[in-house]
N, C-alpha and C positions, 0 to 999 in steps of 0.2 A: 504492499499499500504506500502510494506516495504521499508526504507530508509538504506542508506550505512552504519549508525552508528547503525542499529538494526539488520543486520544479518552480517555476515563475511565477507571480501572481497570476497571470493570465495564462497560464499554458495548462493544458490537461492532457494527461495520456491516455490512449484509446485503450479499452480493455483489451486483455490478450483471449483469443478466442481460439478454439480448434479447427477453424477454418483454414488458419493460415498456412497449415503443412498440406493441406488437400491441394489449395492452391498451387504451391510451390511444386507439388508432384504434376499438378495437371499443367503447370508451365513449362518443366521439363519435359514431359509425355509431348507436349506438341512442338518445342522445340527439336526434338528427336526426330517426329514426324516431318517435320517442315525441313530437316537436314537430309532425309531420306527421299522427300520428293522432289527436292533439288539436285539429289545426287543421281536421281531417277533421269529427269530432265537432261541434266546438263552432261552426263555420260552417253546417252543416248545422242543428245545433238552433237558432242565430241566426235562421233564417226564422221561426220560432216568437215571436220577441219581438214582433211585431205583429199576433199572430192575434187578439187580443181589444182591441187598441187603439181601437176607437170603443165599447168597452163602457163609458167613463167614466173619470172620473179614479182611481178607486182600482187600476185594471187597468193605465193609463198609468204611475201611478205604480211599481207592481209592476216592470212592465218595466223602467224606468230602475234600479230597485233591484236587479234583477238583474242588469244590464249591468254597474252598478258593483262589484257583489260579484265578478262574473266577472272583470272588470279587476284588481281587486285580487289575486285568486288567481294570476291571469296571471303579474303581475308577481312575486308571492312565488316562482312556479314557476323563473320566468328566473333571480332571484337564488339558489334552492336550487340549481340546477344549475351555477351559476356557483361556487358556496362546494364543491359537490361535487367538482367539478374543480380547484378550488384554482386559480382564472383565469376571466377573462372567456370562453375559447373554448367554454365547455360552456353558457353562454347563448347564447352566437351560434350554436352548433350547432342548439339548439333553436329559438331565432326563426327561423332558416333554413327548417327545415322544417317549422315552423308557417306563416309567410309564403308558402312556396312554393304550400302547399294554398291557402291562403288566395286568393293571386292566378289559382291554375288554376281555382277554383271561381266567382269572380267575373268570369272574361276571356268574351269574346263567345262564346255559345252557339247554336249555328244555329235553334233554336227561341225563343231569349230566354235573360234571365239568369232561371234558375228557383231559384237558391239565393237568394239576397238582392236585393231591390229597389230600385229609388230611392227609400228612405224614409227620416226621419230616423233612427231608432233603425239600422237596416242600415247607414248612412253611419257613426253614431258606432260601432257595432260594429267597421267595417272600419278606421277612421281611429283608434280608443281601442286596439285591439289591435296597430296596428304603432306606437303612440307609447309604449303600455307596454313593450311587448318592446324598443325603441331603449332607453328609461330604464333598464329591469332589466340592459340589456347595459352602458352608461356606468355605471352605479352601481355595476359588478362590479368596477372596475379597472381599465379600458383606458388611462385617461389617466393613472393613478398613476407615480410617478417608480420605478423597480426599485429592491428592497431591497439593501442591501449583500452581499457575497460571503458565504456560511454564514448569513446571517439574520441577523448580528449585531445587536444595536442601536448607534445612535451613541453615541459616548461623551458623557458627561453631562458639563457645565462644572461645576467646581469650586465650592463656594460662595464668595462674596466673602470676602476676607480669611485664606483657606485657602493654606498654603504648598504650593508644587510639590513631588510626589512625590520627586523627586530630592535634596531636603534644602535646594535654593538660597536 
């Protein structure tokens, strides 16, 4: 229970409910499914990266530029998921969904691999997405030290020559 001394005069803390863990679990489930859907659509679309590969240099440069732009957007999506959930677990859920579909689509199929072939651009897509998602998880703060209780900032050191607060 909060006392008037622990909270400000006009501040009120919302009551804790059991709904919060359910909403958190639902958020991670949605991010997992969103990652899986994006993985399905983008992996099947990545098969088109080599469609006009033999058409000449402009087509190959457009293909490379499209892949780089997609990887930048994927990195941003992973970081956005982490920001929205206030921690790296959102980026992890998104990445797990994406990578599960990617691995399922490039695994051995009885008729051969129909989605991605052994081509430079397809390999760049596969390893690029894995690397970008791993970097987005790591950069989301998974290895940062925990913040102090209450989110308070550490006390700043007094300027040189300042007297201690107790008057000594």
